[in-house]
C-alpha positions as CSV (number, residue, x, y, z in Angstrom):
1,X,-64.1,29.7,-33.8
2,X,-64.7,27.8,-30.6
3,X,-62.0,25.5,-29.3
4,X,-62.9,22.1,-27.9
5,X,-60.8,21.5,-24.7
6,X,-60.5,17.9,-23.6
7,X,-60.2,17.3,-19.8
8,X,-57.8,14.4,-19.5
9,X,-57.1,14.7,-15.8
10,X,-60.7,14.2,-14.7
11,X,-60.7,10.9,-16.6
12,X,-57.9,9.5,-14.3
13,X,-59.1,7.0,-11.6
14,X,-59.8,8.5,-8.2
15,X,-56.8,6.9,-6.5
16,X,-54.5,8.8,-9.0
17,X,-56.3,12.0,-8.4
18,X,-56.0,11.6,-4.6
19,X,-52.3,11.0,-5.1
20,X,-51.9,14.2,-7.1
21,X,-53.9,16.2,-4.6
22,X,-51.8,14.9,-1.7
23,X,-48.9,17.0,-3.0
24,X,-50.8,20.2,-2.8
25,X,-51.2,22.3,0.4
26,X,-54.7,21.6,1.8
27,X,-55.9,25.1,0.9
28,X,-55.1,24.5,-2.8
29,X,-56.5,21.0,-2.7
30,X,-59.8,22.4,-1.5
31,X,-59.8,25.0,-4.3
32,X,-59.8,22.1,-6.9
33,X,-63.4,21.4,-5.8
34,X,-64.6,24.1,-8.3
35,X,-63.1,22.3,-11.3
36,X,-66.1,20.0,-11.8
37,X,-68.7,18.0,-10.0
38,X,-66.3,15.0,-10.0
39,X,-63.7,17.0,-8.1
40,X,-66.1,18.6,-5.6
41,X,-65.3,16.3,-2.7
42,X,-62.1,14.7,-3.7
43,X,-60.0,16.8,-1.3
44,X,-61.9,15.3,1.6
45,X,-60.3,11.9,0.9
46,X,-56.7,13.0,1.0
47,X,-54.9,10.8,3.5
48,X,-51.9,13.0,3.9
49,X,-52.2,16.4,5.6
50,X,-49.1,18.5,5.9
51,X,-49.0,21.2,8.6
52,X,-46.7,24.2,8.3
53,X,-45.1,26.0,11.2
54,X,-47.5,29.0,10.9
55,X,-50.4,26.9,12.0
56,X,-48.7,26.0,15.2
57,X,-47.1,29.3,16.1
58,X,-50.1,30.6,18.1
59,X,-50.3,27.5,20.4
60,X,-49.0,27.5,23.9
61,X,-48.4,24.7,26.4
62,X,-51.7,25.6,28.1
63,X,-53.9,25.0,25.0
64,X,-52.2,22.0,23.6
65,X,-53.0,18.5,24.9
């Protein structure tokens, strides 16, 4: 017997989805693009990007402006 699964999250307005995605690390937010065609480019509109220390560890004074 096949189960019918309703996707309630995708029916949310885009601004709500952006808010939800803003809590995820950018890597995980990008991964949501495979959920459906509606989600494909949502991550590109995230207005808050959080950087962790590991991204900055390889930088030196010479290559940072």
